[in-house]
C-alpha positions in Angstrom: -11.8 14.1 -10.5 -8.3 12.6 -10.4 -5.3 13.0 -8.0 -3.1 14.7 -10.6 -5.0 18.0 -11.0 -6.6 18.2 -7.5 -5.6 20.3 -4.6 -6.5 19.7 -1.0 -6.5 21.4 2.4 -6.8 25.1 3.3 -3.7 26.0 1.4 -4.6 24.1 -1.8 -1.7 21.7 -1.6 -1.2 19.1 -4.3 -2.1 15.5 -3.5 0.8 13.4 -2.2 2.9 11.0 -4.3 1.9 12.4 -7.7 4.5 13.0 -10.5 6.4 16.2 -10.5 5.0 17.0 -13.9 1.7 15.9 -15.5 0.1 12.5 -14.8 2.8 10.2 -16.1 5.6 8.9 -13.8 9.3 8.9 -14.7 12.3 7.4 -13.0 13.1 10.6 -11.1 9.7 10.8 -9.5 10.5 7.9 -7.1 13.0 10.0 -5.1 10.6 12.9 -5.3 7.7 11.1 -3.7 10.0 9.4 -1.1 10.7 12.8 0.4 7.0 13.2 1.1 7.0 10.5 3.8 7.0 9.2 6.5 3.6 10.5 7.6 2.9 10.8 11.3 0.4 8.3 12.7 -2.6 10.6 12.9 -1.9 12.7 9.9 -2.6 10.3 7.0 -4.7 12.2 4.4 -8.2 10.7 4.0 -7.7 10.3 0.2 -5.0 7.7 0.9 -7.3 5.4 2.8 -10.8 6.2 1.5 -11.4 4.8 -2.1 -14.5 7.1 -2.5 -12.3 10.2 -2.8 -10.8 9.2 -6.1 -13.0 6.2 -7.1 -11.2 5.6 -10.4 -7.7 5.6 -9.0 -5.8 3.3 -6.6 -3.5 5.2 -4.2 0.0 4.1 -3.3 0.3 1.5 -0.5 1.6 2.8 2.9 2.5 0.7 5.9 2.1 1.8 9.5 5.2 0.7 11.4 8.7 1.3 12.5 11.8 1.3 10.2 14.0 -1.5 11.6 17.0 -3.0 9.7 17.2 -6.7 9.1 20.1 -6.9 11.6 18.0 -5.3 14.4 15.0 -7.4 13.5 17.1 -10.5 14.0 18.2 -9.2 17.4 14.6 -8.8 18.4 13.9 -12.4 17.4 16.9 -13.6 19.4 15.9 -11.6 22.5 12.2 -12.3 22.5 11.5 -15.4 20.4 14.6 -17.5 20.5 12.5 -20.6 19.7 11.8 -19.0 16.3 15.5 -19.0 15.3 16.3 -21.4 12.4 18.4 -24.3 13.7 22.0 -24.1 13.0 22.6 -20.6 14.0 21.1 -17.1 13.5 19.8 -16.4 10.1 18.0 -13.4 8.6 15.3 -15.8 7.4 14.2 -16.0 11.0 12.9 -12.4 11.0 10.0 -13.5 8.8 8.6 -15.6 11.7 8.4 -12.5 13.8 5.0 -11.3 12.6 3.5 -14.7 13.2 4.9 -14.8 16.7 3.4 -11.3 17.5 0.0 -12.3 16.1 -0.1 -15.4 18.3 1.1 -13.6 21.4 -1.3 -10.6 21.1 -4.3 -12.6 19.6 -4.5 -10.5 16.4 -7.8 -10.5 14.6 -7.5 -13.1 11.7 -8.7 -10.4 9.3 -5.7 -8.3 10.2 -2.9 -10.9 10.1 -1.5 -9.6 6.9 -1.0 -6.1 8.2 1.5 -7.4 10.7 4.5 -8.0 8.5 8.1 -7.3 7.6 7.4 -4.7 5.0 9.9 -3.4 2.4 9.5 0.4 2.4 11.2 3.5 1.0 13.5 5.8 2.9 13.4 9.5 2.3 16.6 9.2 0.3 15.0 6.7 -2.1 16.8 3.6 -0.8 14.9 0.6 0.4 14.7 -0.7 3.9 12.7 -3.0 6.2 10.0 -2.1 8.6 7.9 -3.9 11.2 4.3 -3.1 10.3 1.2 -3.0 12.4 -1.1 -1.6 9.7 -1.5 -1.0 6.0 -3.7 1.3 4.0 -4.8 -1.7 1.8 -5.6 -4.0 4.7 -6.3 -2.3 8.0 -4.7 -1.3 11.2 -4.3 -3.0 14.6 -6.1 -1.4 17.5 -4.3 1.2 19.6 -3.8 -1.1 22.6 -2.1 -3.9 20.6 0.1 -1.3 18.8 1.1 0.1 22.1 1.8 -3.4 23.5 4.1 -4.2 20.6 5.9 -0.9 20.9 6.4 -1.4 24.6 7.6 -5.0 24.2 10.4 -4.0 21.9 11.2 -0.7 23.6 10.5 1.3 20.5 10.8 5.0 21.5 8.5 6.6 18.8 5.0 5.7 17.7 4.6 4.0 14.3 4.6 6.1 11.2 3.1 5.7 7.7 5.8 4.5 5.3 5.7 4.2 1.5 5.8 0.8 0.0 9.0 0.5 -2.1 7.2 -1.0 -5.1 3.6 0.2 -4.9 4.4 3.9 -4.7 2.4 5.3 -7.6 -1.2 6.2 -8.2 -2.6 3.7 -10.6 -5.9 3.4 -12.6 -8.3 1.2 -10.8 -9.5 -2.0 -12.5 -12.7 -3.9 -12.4 -13.2 -7.6 -13.2 -16.0 -8.6 -15.5 -16.4 -12.1 -17.0 -13.1 -13.0 -15.5 -11.3 -10.1 -17.3 -9.6 -7.2 -15.6 -10.4 -3.9 -17.2 -9.0 -0.4 -16.6 -11.5 2.3 -16.0 -10.3 5.1 -18.2 -10.3 8.7 -16.8 -13.3 9.7 -18.9 -15.3 6.6 -18.0 -18.9 6.8 -17.0 -21.3 4.0 -16.0 -21.5 1.1 -18.5 -24.3 -1.4 -18.0 -23.1 -4.9 -17.3 -25.3 -6.4 -20.0 -23.7 -4.2 -22.6 -20.2 -5.3 -21.5 -21.3 -9.0 -21.5 -22.4 -8.7 -25.1 -19.1 -7.2 -26.3 -16.7 -9.1 -24.0 -18.0 -12.7 -24.4 -15.5 -13.6 -27.1 -13.2 -10.6 -27.0 -9.4 -11.4 -27.5 -7.1 -10.0 -24.9 -5.7 -6.5 -25.6 -8.6 -5.2 -27.7 -9.7 -1.7 -27.2 -13.4 -1.2 -27.4 -14.7 2.4 -28.0 -18.0 3.4 -26.4 -18.5 6.7 -28.0 -21.4 7.6 -25.7 -19.8 6.7 -22.5 -16.0 6.6 -22.7 -13.9 3.5 -23.2 -12.4 0.5 -21.5 -9.4 -1.5 -22.3 -8.7 -5.1 -21.5 -5.6 -5.5 -19.3 -2.9 -7.6 -21.0 
């Protein structure tokens, strides 16, 4: 099963963020998928956060947060964490200290530090913008109380939403690492014993395609 030919929900809707035609993306698909977000806090489809739904495919990355321009982020730093401003006057570089300041103030779990970030996300019109994030599909999400505390601290009127990463916006084939090599799992892939791979890959040059007629194929990632 892959996301490109699967429908979900009671109305058999297509999976989000797939190409308009077929399974290969083109330049025009970026603006197409941008229109499918943001996604409300509690409406994120399970297949975008649960890798067991499409085990051979990596979903796009989405950030849970608020769209805030760099100018407004700098104002937040000036108002709430003036000690974080770079000496010599306000600078946009100061906004990248904001996540660290929040993590220290609200004692964020060390495992979730990376989900508090200044993320670069896509707007609905396909342009890029910045967002203050409190969660990420690839990392995790802050607990509700901490999210609410951050929202209240900055006077943000709406709850955070799921926003599409401006670079990692496609479904991609999942890779596995064996013997230090990254390999794509092809769509027709079935289980291949590790011992068999060890035998073929021990001295395999990069970029060589190995056919396994009985059980699909793998390709070394260049």
